[in-house]
C-alpha positions in Angstrom: -100.6 84.9 91.2 -101.4 83.1 94.5 -99.3 82.3 97.7 -99.2 78.4 96.7 -97.8 79.5 93.2 -95.2 81.7 94.5 -94.3 79.2 97.0 -94.0 76.6 94.2 -91.6 78.9 92.3 -89.1 79.4 95.0 -89.1 75.6 95.4 -88.1 75.0 91.8 -85.7 77.6 92.0 -84.0 76.2 95.2 -83.9 72.6 93.2 -82.3 73.9 89.8 -79.2 75.4 90.9 -77.4 76.8 87.9 -73.9 75.7 87.4 -71.1 77.9 87.8 -69.5 78.7 84.4 -66.1 76.6 83.4 -63.1 78.1 84.9 -64.6 80.7 87.0 -63.0 79.8 90.6 -59.6 79.1 88.8 -60.2 82.8 87.2 -60.9 84.2 90.7 -58.6 82.2 92.5 -55.6 83.4 90.1 -57.2 87.3 90.2 -56.8 87.1 94.2 -53.4 85.7 93.8 -52.1 88.4 91.8 -53.7 90.9 94.0 -52.3 89.5 97.0 -48.5 89.7 95.4 -49.1 93.4 94.4 -50.3 94.6 97.8 -47.3 92.5 99.5 -44.8 94.3 97.1 -46.2 97.7 98.3 -45.6 97.0 102.1 -42.4 98.1 103.2 -39.5 95.5 104.3 -38.7 97.5 107.5 -40.5 99.9 109.7 -39.8 103.7 110.0 -37.4 104.6 112.6 -39.1 106.0 115.8 -37.3 109.2 115.4 -38.9 110.1 112.2 -42.5 109.5 113.7 -44.3 112.2 115.4 -46.2 112.5 118.1 -49.1 113.2 116.1 -48.3 110.3 113.7 -48.1 108.1 117.2 -51.5 109.6 118.4 -53.4 109.0 115.2 -52.2 105.4 114.8 -53.1 104.7 118.3 -56.5 106.0 118.2 -57.6 104.3 115.3 -56.6 106.9 112.6 -57.4 110.4 111.5 -61.7 110.3 111.4 -61.2 108.5 115.1 -59.5 111.6 116.4 -61.5 114.3 114.7 -64.5 112.4 116.8 -62.9 112.5 119.8 -61.5 116.2 119.7 -65.5 117.1 118.5 -66.5 115.3 121.6 -63.8 116.8 123.8 -64.9 120.6 122.3 -68.8 119.7 123.1 -67.7 118.4 126.6 -65.9 122.1 127.5 -68.9 123.7 125.7 -71.4 122.0 127.7 -69.2 122.5 130.9 -68.4 126.2 130.6 -71.3 127.6 128.9 -74.3 125.6 130.3 -74.5 127.7 133.4 -74.7 130.9 131.4 -77.0 129.3 128.9 -79.4 128.6 131.7 -79.2 132.3 133.2 -79.8 133.5 129.7 -82.6 131.2 129.2 -84.4 131.8 132.3 -84.1 135.9 132.3 -85.5 135.4 128.5 -88.2 133.2 129.6 -89.2 135.1 132.8 -88.8 131.9 135.1 -86.3 131.5 137.7 -83.7 129.0 136.9 -81.7 127.4 139.9 -78.0 126.5 139.1 -76.7 123.5 140.5 -73.2 124.0 141.9 -71.2 120.8 140.4 -67.7 121.7 141.2 -67.9 123.1 144.6 -64.7 125.0 146.1 -62.5 124.0 148.6 -64.5 126.4 151.0 -67.2 123.6 150.9 -64.6 121.2 152.6 -63.0 123.7 155.1 -66.8 124.0 156.6 -66.9 120.8 158.0 -67.9 120.5 161.5 -65.8 118.4 163.7 
């Protein structure tokens, strides 16, 4: 089969559009309306009172659901690990490899501010 033959087949397929079965669109529309009515019946008519909504429910809804909240907790724990454990890990890694590794003080204490020369 050559490239021209395939192109001819595609051109013929574009021209001959098959007709949809009779009543298909009406059946699809009726099915969609039935599902909409069923979904509307499950929606509560009034919102829950604010006294019943707890802090975690409010946070979960505000952040986009339980999955988003779990992702933010994982990122927070990862940030704490990087912030607190990284200096210890670099010292351990330097000793294990036998090289001198210097640490950068990312959060200097108050002494750095008091040592300012007038």
